Each structure stands twice: as structure tokens, then as C-alpha cells.
N, C-alpha and C positions, 0 to 999 in steps of 0.2 A: 504494500500500500504506500509506504513512504517513497519507494522508488518511483511509483507512478506519479505521485505529486511532484517529485523532483523533476521528472521529465516534462510534465505539464508546465511547471514554473519556468524551466529553461526554454521551452518552446515559445512561451508567451513573452519572455523578457526581451527578445530581439526587437519587436516593434516598439516596446516601451522605451528601451534604451534610445532608439532613434528619435522618439518624440521628446525625450528629456534632453538629448544632445541638441536638438533644434531649439529648445527653449533656453539653453544655458546663458547666452549673452544678455538676455533681458530679465532673467530670474526664473523662478519656478513656473512650471506649466499651470495654466488656469484650469481649475476643476470646479464642479458644481457641488459644493458642500451642503447645500440646502437638503439634498436627498438624504445624505447620511445623518444630518441633524434631525430631520423628520423621522427617520427610522429609529434613531436613538431615543427620541422622546416617546415614540409609540411603544417601544420595548420597555422603557422604564415605567411608563404608566401601567402597562400590563403587569409588571412585577410589583411595583410599590404603590400604585394608585395615583390619583391626581395630586396628592399632597407633596410629591417630590418637587424639588426646586429646579430641576433641569428642564429647560424649555428650548424650543428651537432658537429663540432670540439669544439666550445665553450661550448656546452651542455655537451659533454664528459669530458671536463676539470673540469666543475663544479661537475659532478657526481663522478669523480675520487677524487677530493678534499673532497667531503662529505664522500666518502667511507674511505678515509685515516683518517679523523677526527673520524669516528665511530670506526675504528680499534684502533687509539691512545687512545681513551677514553673508550674502551669496558669494562674494569673492573669497571669503575665508574657508569655504568648504571645498574639499578636494573633489575633482571631477569624478573620481572613482566612487566616492561616498554619495555624490548626487545621483550617479547611475544606480547604485544599490538601493538608495532610499526613496527616490521619487519615481513612482510608477502610477501615472494617471489612469491606466487601463485596468487596475484591480477593482474589485467590487467595493463600492463606497470609499474612494480614496479620501484622505484627510491630511490637511496641512499640519495638524497637531501630531499625527503619527509620523509624518515626514520630518518635522522638526525634532522630535524625540530621537528618531533614527540618526539624523545628522549629528545631533549633540552627543549621542552615545559613541559613535565612531570617533568623533573629535576627542572626547574625554578619555576613551581607552588609549588612543594614540598618545595623548599627553601623559597619562599614567605610565605607559611603557617607556616613553622618553625619559621621564623623571627617574624611573628605576635604573635605566641604563647609564645614568650620569655618575 
């Protein structure tokens, strides 16, 4: 099962890498986060009821903040990290997830460099 997933991911990554590479000079690719925010709110309402504080609007604010952070720091992210992290073709892509991925690769690299000194 794992091998099948790996093959599917590898097969799907070629077009995604091309679209990310095309978007690099101007920043991250544009994605419709409203769909993912609506899906998240629906799922949370089903689990926790209407009392939860997560709404489409708060989700959109988080996504916009993450997108702006990616744009502000775009030049500091390695091209390889951008290729690994930014995939607009996945189901419900998210700037928050992309930012987390970029930050994790950066932080791990910094920790490894600090250990090597």
C-alpha cells in the first residue's frame, strides 16, 4: 500500500513541480483556500457543534497571513524546499501547510549547521 502511494505521489509531482517553478519569480502559486476553509468549518461543526470558534473568516485570515509570510520570505527559501513544499495540485492545498513545511526544512537545516560548527 505504501509503495502504491509513493508511486502515485511521484507521478503527480512532475506537473506540480513545473507549476511551482513557473511561479517562483513572483512568489507562491495562487490557490483557492476558501474551499479548504469551508471544508474545515463543516468538519469541525460536525465534530464539536456550532459552539466552536473556527469559522471560514478566521481560517481565511490565517491563510492570508501565511501567504503574506511566504511572499515576504520567498527569497530566503531554497528552490528545493519550495519544490517539496508547494504543491497546488493536492486536495485542498493550504498556505498554512506550505509555510509550516518551508519553516521546518529551514529550521532543520539551521539545527544541522549549528551542530556541525
